C-alpha positions in Angstrom: -32.6 0.8 -113.3 -35.4 3.4 -113.2 -37.1 4.7 -116.3 -38.6 8.2 -117.0 -40.1 10.2 -119.8 -37.3 12.8 -119.4 -34.0 13.3 -117.6 -32.9 16.8 -117.0 -29.2 17.4 -116.2 -28.7 20.6 -114.1 -31.0 22.3 -111.6 -30.3 25.9 -112.6 -33.0 28.1 -113.9 -33.2 26.7 -117.4 -33.3 23.1 -116.2 -35.9 23.7 -113.5 -38.1 25.7 -115.9 -37.9 23.0 -118.5 -38.7 20.3 -115.8 -41.6 22.3 -114.5 -43.2 22.6 -117.9 -42.7 18.9 -118.7 -44.1 17.9 -115.4 -47.1 20.1 -115.9 -47.9 18.1 -119.1 -47.9 14.9 -117.1 -44.4 13.6 -118.0 -42.3 11.7 -115.4 -39.2 13.8 -115.0 -36.0 13.5 -112.8 -33.5 16.3 -112.4 -29.9 15.5 -111.6 -27.9 18.3 -110.0 -24.2 18.1 -109.1 -24.4 20.7 -106.4 -26.0 20.3 -103.0 -28.4 23.2 -103.8 -30.6 24.3 -106.7 -30.0 27.5 -108.6 -26.8 27.0 -110.5 -25.3 30.5 -110.9 -28.1 32.0 -108.8 -26.6 32.1 -105.4 -27.7 34.4 -102.5 -25.7 35.3 -99.4 -27.6 35.9 -96.2 -25.8 38.0 -93.6 -25.6 36.4 -90.1 -27.4 39.3 -88.5 -30.4 39.0 -90.7 -29.6 42.0 -92.9 -30.6 42.3 -96.5 -29.4 39.5 -98.7 -26.6 40.0 -101.2 -26.2 38.2 -104.5 -23.1 36.2 -105.4 -24.5 35.3 -108.8 -27.5 36.7 -110.6 -27.8 40.2 -109.3 -31.1 41.8 -110.4 -34.3 41.2 -112.4 -34.1 43.1 -115.6 -37.3 44.8 -116.8 -40.8 45.3 -115.4 -42.2 42.6 -117.8 -39.6 40.0 -116.9 -41.4 36.7 -116.1 -39.4 36.4 -112.9 -41.8 38.9 -111.3 -44.6 36.3 -111.7 -42.5 33.4 -110.8 -41.3 34.6 -107.4 -44.8 35.7 -106.4 -46.8 38.9 -106.5 -45.2 41.7 -104.6 -41.9 39.9 -104.1 -39.8 42.2 -106.2 -39.1 45.9 -105.8 -37.3 48.5 -107.9 -33.5 48.8 -107.2 -33.0 52.2 -105.5 -31.6 54.8 -107.7 -30.4 57.1 -104.9 -26.9 55.9 -105.0 -23.5 57.6 -105.2 -21.8 56.5 -108.4 -18.0 56.6 -108.6 -15.2 55.1 -110.6 -11.6 54.1 -110.0 -9.4 55.4 -112.8 -5.6 55.5 -112.8 -5.8 54.5 -109.2 -7.8 57.6 -108.2 -11.3 57.7 -106.8 -13.5 59.9 -109.0 -17.1 60.7 -109.7 -18.9 58.5 -112.3 -19.6 61.7 -114.2 -15.9 61.8 -115.2 -16.7 59.1 -117.8 -18.9 61.5 -119.7 -16.7 64.6 -119.3 -15.2 65.5 -122.7 -15.6 61.9 -123.9 -18.3 59.4 -124.7 -19.3 57.3 -121.6 -19.1 53.5 -122.0 -22.8 53.1 -121.8 -23.3 55.6 -124.6 -20.9 53.6 -126.8 -22.7 50.4 -126.0 -26.0 52.1 -126.9 -24.5 53.2 -130.2 -23.4 49.6 -130.9 -26.9 48.3 -130.4 -28.1 50.5 -133.3 -24.9 50.3 -135.5 -25.3 49.1 -139.1 -22.7 47.1 -141.0 -21.0 45.5 -138.1 -21.1 41.8 -139.2 -17.7 40.2 -138.9 -16.3 42.8 -136.5 -15.2 42.4 -132.9 -16.3 45.0 -130.4 -12.7 46.1 -130.1 -12.5 46.7 -133.8 -15.8 48.6 -133.8 -14.6 50.8 -130.9 -11.5 51.7 -132.8 -13.6 52.5 -135.9 -15.5 55.0 -133.8 -12.3 56.8 -133.1 -12.4 55.7 -129.4 -8.9 56.1 -128.0 -7.1 57.0 -124.8 -9.1 57.1 -121.6 -12.4 56.8 -123.4 -11.4 53.6 -125.1 -9.9 52.2 -121.8 -13.1 52.8 -119.9 -15.3 51.4 -122.7 -13.2 48.2 -123.0 -13.4 47.6 -119.3 -17.1 48.3 -119.4 -17.6 45.6 -122.0 -15.4 43.2 -120.1 -17.5 43.6 -117.0 -20.8 43.3 -118.8 -19.8 40.5 -121.1 -17.0 38.6 -119.3 -14.8 38.7 -122.3 -12.2 41.0 -123.9 -13.7 43.3 -126.5 -11.3 42.0 -129.2 -13.0 38.6 -128.7 -16.6 39.8 -128.6 -18.7 39.7 -131.7 -20.1 43.2 -132.2 -23.1 42.0 -134.3 -24.0 39.4 -131.7 -23.8 41.8 -128.8 -26.1 44.2 -130.7 -28.4 41.2 -131.6 -28.6 40.1 -128.0 -29.8 43.5 -126.9 -32.4 43.6 -129.6 -33.5 40.1 -128.7 -34.4 41.3 -125.2 -36.2 44.3 -126.6 -35.3 46.8 -124.0 -34.4 44.4 -121.2 -31.7 46.7 -119.7 -28.1 45.7 -119.2 -25.0 47.7 -119.7 -26.1 51.0 -120.9 -29.2 52.7 -119.7 -27.6 54.8 -117.0 -24.8 54.7 -114.5 -26.7 52.6 -112.1 -27.0 49.7 -114.5 -24.7 46.8 -115.1 -23.5 46.3 -111.5 -22.5 42.7 -111.5 -24.9 41.7 -114.2 -24.6 38.7 -116.3 -24.5 35.7 -114.0 -28.2 35.0 -113.9 -30.3 32.3 -115.4 -34.0 32.2 -114.4 -37.7 31.4 -114.9 -41.3 32.5 -115.3 -44.3 31.6 -113.2 -47.5 30.9 -115.1 -45.7 30.5 -118.4 -46.9 27.4 -120.0 -45.6 25.5 -123.0 -46.6 27.5 -126.1 -46.5 30.8 -124.3 -43.6 33.2 -124.9 -41.1 34.1 -122.3 -39.5 37.5 -122.4 -40.6 39.0 -125.7 -39.4 42.3 -124.4 -38.8 42.3 -120.6 -39.4 46.0 -120.3 -37.5 48.7 -118.3 -35.9 49.1 -114.9 -34.1 46.8 -112.5 -35.6 45.0 -109.5 -34.5 43.0 -106.5 -36.2 39.9 -105.2 -37.4 40.1 -101.7 -35.4 37.5 -99.6 -32.9 37.0 -102.4 -32.8 35.7 -105.9 -32.5 32.1 -104.6 -36.2 32.3 -104.0 -36.6 31.9 -107.8 -35.1 28.4 -108.2 -36.5 27.3 -104.9 -40.0 28.0 -106.1 -39.3 26.4 -109.5 -38.1 23.2 -107.8 -41.2 22.8 -105.7 -42.8 19.5 -106.5 -40.0 18.3 -108.8 -37.9 15.2 -108.3 -34.5 16.8 -107.9 -31.5 14.7 -107.0 -29.0 17.0 -105.3 -25.3 16.2 -105.0 -25.6 13.6 -107.8 -23.6 14.6 -110.9 -24.1 12.8 -114.1 -20.9 11.1 -115.1 -21.8 9.4 -118.4 -24.5 9.6 -121.0 -25.4 7.2 -123.8 -28.2 7.5 -126.3 -29.8 6.0 -129.3 -33.0 7.3 -130.9 -35.8 7.3 -128.4 -33.7 6.2 -125.4 -31.1 7.8 -123.1 -29.1 6.2 -120.3 -27.3 8.2 -117.7 -24.9 7.0 -115.0 -24.4 8.8 -111.7 -22.4 7.7 -108.7 -25.5 6.0 -107.3 -26.6 4.1 -110.3 -28.2 4.4 -113.8 -31.5 5.7 -115.1 -33.1 5.6 -118.5 -35.5 8.0 -120.3 -37.1 8.6 -123.6 -35.4 12.0 -123.8 -32.8 14.0 -121.9 -32.2 17.7 -121.6 -28.7 18.9 -120.9 -28.4 22.4 -119.3 -24.8 22.0 -118.2 -22.6 24.9 -119.5 -20.5 23.9 -122.5 -17.3 24.8 -120.6 -18.1 22.1 -118.0 -18.6 19.5 -120.7 -15.4 20.3 -122.5 -13.6 19.7 -119.2 -14.8 16.1 -119.4 -17.4 16.2 -116.7 -19.8 14.0 -118.7 -18.6 11.4 -121.2 -20.6 10.0 -124.1 -21.7 13.3 -125.7 -21.8 13.1 -129.6 -18.7 14.3 -131.3 -20.5 17.2 -133.0 -21.7 18.5 -129.7 -18.3 18.2 -128.1 -17.0 20.3 -131.1 -19.7 22.9 -130.6 -19.0 23.1 -126.9 -15.3 24.0 -127.5 -16.5 27.0 -129.5 -18.5 28.3 -126.5 -16.0 29.1 -123.8 -17.3 30.8 -120.6 -15.8 34.1 -119.4 -14.1 34.3 -116.0 -16.1 35.5 -113.1 -15.7 35.8 -109.3 -17.9 37.4 -106.7 -17.2 38.2 -103.0 -19.1 39.6 -100.0 -16.6 41.1 -97.6 -18.0 41.8 -94.1 -16.1 44.5 -92.3 -15.9 45.8 -88.7 -17.7 49.1 -89.6 -20.8 50.2 -91.5 -20.7 52.0 -94.8 -21.4 55.7 -94.5 -23.2 55.9 -97.8 -24.7 53.7 -100.5 -22.1 53.6 -103.3 -21.5 51.8 -106.5 -18.0 51.9 -108.0 -16.9 50.9 -111.5 -13.2 50.0 -111.5 -12.0 51.3 -114.9 -8.5 50.0 -114.1 -9.7 46.4 -114.3 -8.9 45.2 -110.9 -12.2 45.0 -109.0 -15.1 45.1 -111.6 -18.0 46.6 -109.8 -18.1 47.2 -106.0 -21.1 48.2 -104.0 -22.0 49.0 -100.4 -25.1 50.2 -98.6 -25.6 52.8 -95.9 -25.4 51.4 -92.4 -24.3 47.9 -93.6 -20.8 46.4 -93.0 -20.7 44.4 -96.2 -18.9 45.3 -99.5 -20.0 43.3 -102.6 -17.4 42.8 -105.3 -18.5 41.4 -108.7 -15.6 40.9 -111.1 -15.4 39.4 -114.5 -12.7 38.8 -117.2 -9.3 40.0 -116.0 -10.7 41.6 -112.8 -11.9 38.2 -111.7 -8.3 37.0 -111.5 -7.3 40.0 -109.4 -10.2 39.4 -107.0 -9.4 35.7 -106.8 -5.8 36.5 -105.8 -7.0 39.2 -103.3 -9.4 36.9 -101.4 -6.4 34.6 -100.7 -4.4 37.5 -99.2 -6.2 39.7 -96.6 -3.6 42.5 -97.2 -4.3 42.5 -100.9 -8.0 42.4 -100.3 -7.9 45.4 -97.9 -5.9 47.3 -100.5 -8.4 46.4 -103.3 -11.3 47.6 -101.2 -9.6 50.8 -99.9 -9.0 51.9 -103.5 -12.6 51.4 -104.5 -14.2 52.3 -101.2 -11.9 54.7 -99.2 -14.1 54.4 -96.1 -12.9 50.8 -95.7 -9.2 51.9 -95.2 -8.0 50.3 -91.9 -11.1 48.3 -91.5 -10.8 44.7 -90.3 -12.3 41.9 -92.3 -14.7 39.9 -90.2 -16.1 37.6 -92.8 -15.7 36.5 -96.4 -18.0 34.7 -98.7 -16.8 33.9 -102.2 -18.5 32.5 -105.3 -15.6 31.8 -107.7 -17.5 30.9 -110.9 -14.3 30.6 -113.0 -13.0 27.9 -110.7 -16.4 26.2 -110.1 -16.3 22.8 -111.8 -20.1 22.9 -112.3 -20.1 26.4 -113.8 -16.9 26.8 -115.7 -17.2 30.6 -115.7 -19.6 33.5 -115.4 -21.5 32.9 -118.7 -21.0 32.3 -122.4 -20.4 35.5 -124.3 -20.8 35.6 -128.1 -17.3 35.4 -129.7 -16.3 37.0 -132.9 -16.1 34.4 -135.7 -18.0 31.8 -133.7 -21.5 33.3 -134.0 -23.0 30.0 -135.2 -21.8 27.9 -132.3 -24.8 28.6 -130.1 -27.2 27.4 -132.7 -25.1 24.2 -133.2 -25.1 23.7 -129.4 -28.9 24.1 -129.2 -29.7 21.7 -132.0 -31.4 18.5 -130.7 -29.8 15.1 -131.5 -31.9 12.3 -132.9 -35.1 13.8 -131.3 -33.7 12.4 -128.1 -31.0 14.7 -126.7 -32.0 18.4 -126.1 -30.1 21.4 -124.9 -30.9 24.4 -122.8 -29.1 27.1 -120.8 -27.9 30.6 -121.6 -25.2 29.3 -123.9 -27.8 28.1 -126.4 -29.0 31.7 -126.8 -25.8 33.6 -126.6 -25.8 36.3 -129.3 -29.5 36.2 -129.6 -30.6 37.0 -126.1 -28.9 38.7 -123.2 -27.2 35.8 -121.2 -29.1 36.5 -118.0 -32.1 35.0 -116.2 -34.7 35.7 -118.8 -32.6 34.1 -121.5 -32.1 30.9 -119.6 -35.8 30.8 -118.9 -36.6 31.0 -122.5 -34.1 28.3 -123.4 -35.7 25.9 -120.8 -39.1 26.6 -122.3 -37.9 26.0 -125.8 -36.3 22.7 -124.8 -39.6 21.6 -123.1 -41.5 22.3 -126.3 -39.0 20.3 -128.3 -39.2 17.3 -126.0 -43.0 17.3 -126.0 -43.1 17.5 -129.8 -40.6 14.7 -130.2 -42.4 12.4 -127.8 -45.8 13.1 -129.4 -44.4 12.4 -132.8 -43.1 9.0 -131.7 -46.6 8.1 -130.3 -48.1 8.8 -133.7 
């Protein structure tokens, strides 16, 4: 049996950031990761012909002050091009994105209104939309917009928590700046180079959206450098008493003075790890993850234009293609995730789904298919954890340490207070590292 200062469960962005900071302070740390790769819900697809990478998880870096810029290295991020044809699918028809603001309020305008709305405590987003007089096509588009940005139905989303999360990121983008935003957002969890314990991560991540050169997977790869990460080794059981944690994996057991769990609550409620305290199991049940599924479809012809499509009808989420490239990227959440999941199992249905969103694909043959089905992934349990109406306190309960020995990180610990993307997970990993260091220092004194 091997002993450590700290055991970290999960090698996503929050777990790796936490481990990096603890290791920097001289602690012995081991990271157990169930997958055969680091990154969690950061997952990059690399085309076989060496073309630009596409993201099957976290899509973009939000904000010019996001710590990810530093973490991946100077000059390794670039602004997402804004010269894009923006379209929608509504009532089965292909239309200009401008139709969403013609004689009605566009979804991103309504979300911007929600961020500043007073007196919304206790309301769901759906209730708030109805109170604004949003009906008919305007309401349908807005509801689907929220589904795709928050992986939950508006009637389940807490209006106050959505607004609070936007304010917590202080201008960090996401779901409302302009028609180019919100394409497949919301899967990411991430990190920040040069951010030591005691420094603040993401107090206002700024403006704009950026891509990571070589793919978002560069982020967890850099974070993991120099760490003891055990891939393909899921933790099956955890036991603790004040000042001591024991974990069991398929290869043996290990002990530590503290443990940090970054596993999504939805995974734990499915019974992936036994031995969690009862109050934590109860909190986890109040933090369900929204459904999500992403696919890169490689076709036998190149795209004639760079296009982004928002499927208002709720069948495909967001679809994107790039001039001269044969791939179509589909990022679907909530109900659209189920439609995409069914379509990737049936090439005829997949072709029809694509042809509706991207008419140029009609008649094209599918040469390749890469899928990240987060809703069916046993180590993700869904896209991310959206703040649910009536359950606003669950995130704080989930984040609360146990006996100064068990600590918690991941986007679920901040849902409703920060946007559930890369920068939020980074901040949660830093917070957990600070808590561990304080607890261990207290025991020594």
